C-alpha positions as CSV (number, residue, x, y, z in Angstrom):
1,M,67.3,38.4,94.4
2,N,70.1,35.9,93.9
3,C,73.0,35.4,96.4
4,R,75.5,37.3,94.2
5,R,73.3,40.4,94.3
6,I,72.8,40.2,98.0
7,L,76.6,39.8,98.5
8,I,77.3,42.8,96.3
9,S,74.7,44.9,98.1
10,V,76.1,44.0,101.5
11,C,79.7,44.8,100.3
12,L,78.5,48.2,98.9
13,L,76.8,48.9,102.2
14,L,80.0,48.2,104.2
15,I,82.1,50.2,101.8
16,N,79.8,53.2,102.0
17,A,79.6,52.9,105.8
18,A,83.3,52.7,106.1
19,A,83.8,55.7,103.8
20,I,81.4,57.8,105.8
21,A,82.9,56.7,109.1
22,I,86.4,57.6,107.9
23,L,85.2,60.9,106.4
24,T,83.3,61.9,109.6
25,T,85.7,60.7,112.3
26,A,86.0,63.4,115.0
27,E,89.0,65.4,116.5
28,S,91.9,63.0,115.7
29,C,91.0,62.8,112.0
30,V,89.0,65.8,110.8
31,A,87.9,65.1,107.2
32,G,87.2,67.8,104.7
33,D,84.7,67.9,101.9
34,W,84.8,65.2,99.2
35,P,82.1,66.6,96.9
36,Q,82.8,64.6,93.8
37,I,84.8,61.6,92.4
38,L,88.4,61.7,93.5
39,G,87.8,64.7,95.9
40,P,87.8,68.5,95.7
41,Q,90.4,68.7,92.9
42,R,89.6,65.4,91.2
43,D,93.1,64.2,92.0
44,G,92.4,61.8,94.9
45,A,94.5,63.9,97.2
46,T,93.7,66.1,100.2
47,V,95.6,69.1,101.5
48,G,96.2,69.7,105.2
49,E,94.3,66.6,106.3
50,K,95.9,64.5,109.1
51,L,95.2,60.8,109.1
52,L,96.0,58.6,112.1
53,K,99.5,57.1,112.0
54,E,98.1,53.9,113.5
55,W,94.5,52.6,113.3
56,P,92.9,51.1,116.4
57,A,93.0,47.2,116.4
58,E,89.2,47.2,116.0
59,G,89.3,49.7,113.1
60,P,87.6,53.1,112.9
61,K,84.5,53.7,115.0
62,L,81.3,53.0,113.1
63,I,79.3,56.2,113.3
64,W,76.2,55.0,111.5
65,K,75.1,52.7,108.7
66,S,72.2,52.5,106.3
67,P,71.0,49.8,103.8
68,V,71.5,50.6,100.2
69,G,70.4,49.0,96.9
70,E,72.6,48.0,93.9
71,G,75.4,50.0,92.4
72,F,79.0,50.9,92.5
73,A,78.6,54.6,93.4
74,G,80.9,56.3,96.0
75,V,79.8,58.8,98.6
76,A,80.0,62.6,98.1
77,V,80.4,64.7,101.2
78,R,80.2,68.5,101.8
79,G,80.0,69.7,105.4
80,D,77.3,67.6,107.2
81,L,75.8,66.4,103.9
82,A,76.7,62.9,102.7
83,V,75.0,61.9,99.4
84,V,74.7,58.2,98.4
85,F,73.4,57.0,95.0
86,H,72.0,53.5,94.5
87,R,69.2,51.5,92.8
88,I,66.2,49.8,94.3
89,D,64.1,47.7,91.9
90,D,63.4,49.9,88.9
91,E,64.4,53.3,90.5
92,E,67.7,55.0,91.0
93,V,67.7,56.7,94.4
94,A,69.8,59.6,95.6
95,E,69.8,60.2,99.3
96,G,71.1,63.1,101.3
97,R,72.1,62.1,104.8
98,S,73.6,63.8,107.8
99,A,77.3,62.8,107.8
100,A,77.2,63.1,111.6
101,N,74.4,60.7,112.4
102,G,73.0,59.2,109.1
103,E,69.6,60.9,109.5
104,Q,67.9,61.1,106.1
105,L,67.7,64.7,105.0
106,W,66.1,64.2,101.6
107,T,65.6,61.5,99.0
108,T,64.8,61.5,95.3
109,H,63.8,58.7,93.0
110,A,64.0,58.3,89.2
111,K,62.6,55.5,87.2
112,C,65.3,53.5,85.4
113,D,65.1,50.7,82.9
114,Y,68.9,50.4,82.3
115,R,70.2,46.8,82.3
116,P,73.9,46.1,81.8
117,T,75.1,43.4,79.5
118,Y,78.4,42.7,81.3
119,T,77.3,42.3,85.0
120,S,74.2,41.4,86.9
121,D,74.4,44.6,89.0
122,S,72.2,47.3,87.4
123,G,72.8,50.1,89.8
124,P,74.6,53.4,89.2
125,R,78.3,53.5,88.6
126,C,79.1,57.1,89.4
127,V,79.7,59.3,92.4
128,P,77.1,62.1,93.1
129,L,78.3,65.6,92.6
130,I,77.7,68.3,95.2
131,S,78.1,71.9,93.8
132,G,77.4,74.7,96.2
133,D,74.2,73.9,98.0
134,R,73.0,71.6,95.2
């Protein structure tokens, strides 16, 4: 694995961890469901959510983190379920994790031979969709 892929993987891990930390912050910032790309209404907006007016100097509290493979997929959240989508070797992996503590609830793997022509990252480029209990 070359340095660029490692750097991209680390960046994606940090982005996913930050997104999950922000979406699961307790009491002062209660986050709602974000079950698909751009949120519940696909408009990138929330209704009735209250963000902190000022962030702590050290940033939001890290609730949990987990290693991920390649890809540019965002996180989908509904209730306590956070779904991440990434690629490890020749498989795309979808993982359901507890938004509260990162515990792996389920995982599914699918063989994939996709190789892009415009970038070295061959992971998924989409946000998982949570519909009802699926």
